[in-house]
C-alpha positions, 0 to 999 in steps of 0.5 A: 437490500439483502447482504447476501454475497452473489457468486458470478462469472468473471464477465458478470463481475466486471460488468457490475464494476462498470455499471457502478462507475457509470452510476457513480456508485461508491464500491471497493473490490479486493483479493487477498494475496495468493487467493483466486476469489475477488470480492466486490462490495458497494454501499454507503460511504462515510467520512471518518477519523482514524480514531473512529474505526471500530464498527464492522465495515471496510476502511480506506485510510489516509497516511496522515492521521489528521486527514479523514478517510472512508468507511464503506457499509456494504449493501451489495456484495459480489464474488467471483473466482478467477482461474485464468489471465483476464487480459491479453495485455501488450507487453510494451516496454516503457522507460519511466525516464521518458515520463519524468523531467531532469529537474524532478531527479535534481529535486529528489536527489537534493532532498535525499542529500538533505535528509542524509544530513538529518540522519547524520545529525543523529536526529533520526535513523531512517526516513521514507521519502516518496515521489508522486508522478502524474501523467496526462491520460484521458479516458483511462479504462480503470477496469482494464488496469485492475485486470492487469493488476490481478494478472500481474500480482498474485501475491499481493493484496490487490484492490480497486476503490471508487468513490466520486470525491476521490476518483479511482484508487488502484493498487497491489500491496505486498505488506500486511499491516496486521490480521487479527482473529479472536486473540491472534494477531499476525503482522510483518516487517517488510523493508529493503529493496533490490531488483536483481534477484541474483544480487546479495543483500547489503548492509543498507537493506539489512539496516532498514529491515532491522529498524522495522523489526525492532520498532514492531517488538517495541510497540507491539510487545506491550499489547501482547501476552505472547509475541514470536517472530520468524526467520527473515526471508526474501519475498518477491512483489512482481520484479522487486524483492524485499526482506520480510520477518513475520510476527505471531502474537496473542492480544486482547487489544482493540483494533484501533490500539493495534493500528496506533501501535503498528501505523505508520511503521518505519517502513513507510514513515521512518524512525523515530516516527514523530521526527520522520513525519515532521520531516516528510511534511517539510520535504515532500511537495505532494500530499500522500493522500491514501498512498502508505495509508491502509485499507482493510476490514473489521467484521465481528471478532476479526480485522485485517488491514494492508498498507497501501503501497504500489498504488495510483489515483485516477482522477479527471484526466490524470493518473498519479502514481506514488512510490517511496524509497527508505533513506538511511545513513548508507543511502546514495541519492542516485540509487535512491532515485533509481529505486523510485523509478523501478518501483513506479514501473510496478504501476506503469506496466499495468497502465500501458 
C-alpha cells in the first residue's frame, strides 16, 4: 500500500477504527496535546527490545526494560480534524470507593508504610508505588471510550493502541518524555499532585518535583552541549494539577541514549532508579505492562515520546486501570490512597 495519509471526516475515521478492530488488525491512533488533529496508523507490528529502537516507526514500550514492546510500521494512514465534542456523554457521578475492597486499601497503605521505612533508612528519597484496578465489563465500546478521552483531555497526549495479543490500550498522558528535532531536545520534569485548585503546594510536592528536576539535569547534561530549564509552573491534567519544569537543550545523542538517560525517571519509578526498581518489583503485586512505559515515534531526524500515564487496558471481558503515587519521607499513607482513588477517576469517568 502507498504510505500517503488520507484525510477523512470524523465519522469515516472512527468507522475505519471499528473495521480494523473487527478484522483484528493492529493499529495506533494518537493526538498531540493541544491539537485538533488525530492520526491513525495501521500496519505490521513486531516485538522488540528497548535497545533496538532506532528505525523509523511507532513504538509502544513497557515499563520494565527486559520485557518486549511493539514497533508498528505504518502502511495505512488516516487523519481527521476534530472541531467539536464527539460524544454526548452521561455525566454520571461514579464513586471509585464502590469499586475497590477495603482489603485493597489496607494492602496499599501497609505497603506505603513499609516503603516510607525504606526511605527513612536512607536507601532512597522517592519511590512511585502503583495500583491496578480491574473491573468486569464485557462488551466495552472502546471507540466510545476513546471519543470520551479526546473530548475530556485536550491538553494531554491521547492514544488508542490495539494489537490482538495485548488487547486495547487507551490513555491520556500529560507527560512528555522528550521531543528531539535535529539537534534540539525538549523534555520536562512533571511531579507533585493536588486536586484542590485553590490549595497551596506543600513541601512534599515541591520535594517530589525537585528530585525529578535534579535527576534530569544529572542524566541529560552529559549528553547536551547546552541545557536550560524554565520556571516551575502549575499545569492541569483534567481535574488534577501537577508541578512542571520544562527543559530545552542541544544534543547529538542517539534516540536510545536519550531514552536510557531519561527513562524511567523518578516521576514514575523513584530515586535512585535501581533501588526504586528493586522495591517496586518486591512490593507491587501486579505487572505494570505498558503503564508508565512510553509511546511515540521516530521519523527521519526527529523522535517524540510520551510517558504512558492515566491509561487502561481492555482485554477479554475486563478493564484494568493503572495509577501511581509518589512516596517520599513526608507521605501520609491515607493521603496516598486518596490520591490513587482520585487519579483513577480520570479513566473511570471516560468508561461510564
